[in-house]
C-alpha positions as CSV (number, residue, x, y, z in Angstrom):
1,M,6.8,5.9,-5.6
2,R,4.7,8.8,-4.5
3,I,1.2,8.4,-3.1
4,S,-1.2,11.3,-3.2
5,P,-4.9,12.1,-3.4
6,L,-6.3,12.2,-6.9
7,D,-8.5,15.1,-7.9
8,P,-11.8,14.1,-9.6
9,H,-10.8,15.8,-12.9
10,E,-7.9,13.4,-13.1
11,A,-10.2,10.4,-13.0
12,P,-9.4,9.5,-16.7
13,R,-6.0,8.4,-15.4
14,L,-7.7,5.5,-13.5
15,V,-9.8,4.2,-16.3
16,P,-7.3,1.7,-17.8
17,L,-6.8,0.1,-14.3
18,L,-10.5,0.1,-13.6
19,Q,-11.1,-1.6,-16.9
20,D,-8.6,-4.4,-15.9
21,L,-10.2,-4.7,-12.5
22,H,-13.6,-4.9,-14.0
23,A,-12.6,-7.4,-16.6
24,L,-11.4,-9.7,-13.8
25,H,-14.9,-9.5,-12.2
26,V,-16.7,-10.0,-15.5
27,A,-14.6,-13.1,-16.2
28,H,-15.6,-14.7,-12.9
29,Q,-19.1,-13.3,-12.5
30,P,-20.5,-12.4,-15.9
31,A,-24.1,-12.4,-14.7
32,R,-23.3,-9.7,-12.2
33,Y,-21.1,-7.4,-14.2
34,P,-21.7,-6.0,-17.7
35,A,-18.8,-6.5,-20.1
36,D,-16.9,-3.7,-21.6
37,P,-18.4,-0.5,-20.2
38,A,-17.6,2.5,-22.3
39,P,-14.5,4.4,-21.2
40,D,-16.4,7.7,-21.3
41,A,-19.1,6.2,-19.0
42,L,-16.4,5.0,-16.6
43,T,-14.7,8.4,-16.6
44,L,-18.0,10.2,-15.9
45,W,-18.9,7.8,-13.1
46,L,-15.5,8.0,-11.5
47,Q,-15.6,11.8,-11.7
48,E,-19.0,12.0,-10.0
49,W,-18.1,9.5,-7.4
50,L,-14.8,11.1,-6.6
51,S,-16.5,14.5,-6.3
52,Q,-18.5,13.3,-3.2
53,P,-17.1,14.8,0.0
54,Q,-16.7,11.5,1.7
55,T,-14.9,9.8,-1.2
56,V,-11.1,9.8,-1.4
57,A,-9.0,8.4,-4.3
58,L,-5.3,7.8,-3.7
59,V,-3.0,7.2,-6.6
60,A,0.5,5.7,-6.5
61,L,2.8,7.3,-9.1
62,S,6.1,6.2,-10.4
63,P,9.1,8.6,-10.6
64,Q,8.0,9.0,-14.3
65,N,4.5,9.9,-13.2
66,A,3.0,6.6,-14.4
67,V,-0.1,5.4,-12.5
68,M,1.1,2.3,-10.6
69,G,-2.1,1.8,-8.7
70,Y,-5.0,3.4,-7.0
71,L,-7.3,3.0,-4.0
72,I,-10.8,4.5,-3.5
73,Y,-12.3,4.7,0.0
74,E,-15.1,6.5,1.8
75,V,-15.4,7.6,5.4
76,E,-18.8,7.1,6.9
77,D,-20.2,7.8,10.4
78,R,-22.4,4.9,11.6
79,T,-24.7,5.7,14.5
80,A,-25.0,3.4,17.4
81,L,-27.7,0.8,17.2
82,P,-29.0,-1.5,20.0
83,V,-26.9,-4.3,18.3
84,R,-23.8,-2.3,17.3
85,A,-21.6,0.5,18.7
86,A,-21.2,3.8,16.8
87,E,-18.2,4.0,14.6
88,R,-16.4,6.1,12.0
89,R,-15.6,3.6,9.2
90,A,-13.2,4.0,6.3
91,M,-14.5,1.6,3.7
92,V,-12.2,0.6,0.8
93,H,-14.2,0.1,-2.4
94,H,-11.5,-0.3,-5.0
95,I,-7.8,-1.2,-5.0
96,A,-6.0,-1.9,-8.3
97,V,-2.4,-2.2,-9.2
98,A,-1.1,-2.1,-12.8
99,K,0.4,-5.4,-14.0
100,P,4.0,-4.2,-14.3
101,F,3.9,-3.0,-10.7
102,R,2.4,-6.0,-9.0
103,R,4.2,-7.8,-6.2
104,I,6.5,-4.9,-5.3
105,G,4.5,-3.4,-2.5
106,V,2.2,-0.9,-4.3
107,G,-1.0,-2.3,-2.8
108,K,0.5,-2.4,0.7
109,A,1.7,1.2,0.3
110,L,-1.7,2.4,-0.8
111,M,-3.4,0.5,2.1
112,A,-0.9,2.0,4.6
113,E,-1.5,5.5,3.3
114,M,-5.3,5.1,3.4
115,K,-5.0,3.8,7.0
116,R,-2.9,6.7,8.0
117,R,-5.3,9.2,6.5
118,A,-8.4,7.5,7.8
119,L,-7.1,7.3,11.3
120,A,-6.1,11.0,11.1
121,D,-9.7,11.7,10.0
122,G,-11.0,9.9,13.1
123,A,-11.8,6.5,11.7
124,T,-12.1,3.7,14.3
125,V,-12.7,0.9,11.8
126,I,-11.4,0.0,8.4
127,G,-13.4,-2.2,6.2
128,V,-13.1,-3.6,2.7
129,T,-15.0,-6.0,0.4
130,Y,-13.3,-8.3,-2.1
131,A,-14.5,-11.0,-4.4
132,P,-13.9,-14.6,-3.4
133,F,-12.0,-15.3,-6.6
134,N,-9.6,-12.4,-6.0
135,T,-6.9,-14.2,-4.1
136,A,-4.4,-11.3,-4.5
137,S,-6.8,-8.9,-2.8
138,A,-7.5,-11.4,-0.1
139,G,-3.8,-11.9,0.6
140,L,-3.2,-8.1,0.7
141,I,-6.1,-7.4,3.0
142,Q,-5.1,-10.2,5.4
143,S,-1.5,-9.1,5.4
144,M,-2.6,-5.6,6.5
145,G,-4.4,-7.1,9.6
146,L,-8.0,-7.0,8.4
147,K,-10.0,-10.1,9.2
148,P,-13.2,-11.4,7.6
149,V,-16.2,-10.6,9.7
150,T,-19.2,-11.1,7.4
151,T,-19.9,-13.2,4.3
152,V,-22.3,-12.0,1.8
153,A,-24.1,-14.4,-0.6
154,E,-26.6,-13.6,-3.3
155,W,-28.9,-15.2,-5.8
156,R,-29.4,-13.5,-9.1
157,L,-32.1,-14.0,-11.7
158,E,-30.4,-14.8,-14.9
159,G,-31.6,-14.0,-18.4
């Protein structure tokens, strides 16, 4: 397995995994997530997002160059507030592993590479959000030493 940054023009390679990840969220929270976004719309959105200077996509590739998984994170500088110290935060927004490559360490390898890069970039905090139904993500995140610090709840007008 090789992990490397993904150039924004290669975003179409992530779309099948993004579709799987999104379908999981739609299945559990259909009021929050629109079903079946168009692949072209996903590609354009990913390309624009990955073109932002603070956004990094890492991709895990098999020896045959198949996409095994990906991780997207952003590095942000948060100024000090009277109630919080300043910090440089690496925030993981997406992590997905293709079904044939699950449970063999791809997610851990992506997280470890992100952490290495973020620390080299001066990050002092690593954060991640994950849905309460996503037990695989919760297990991965906790195995990497991250601990829950905040719970977010929401009410949504339906209809």
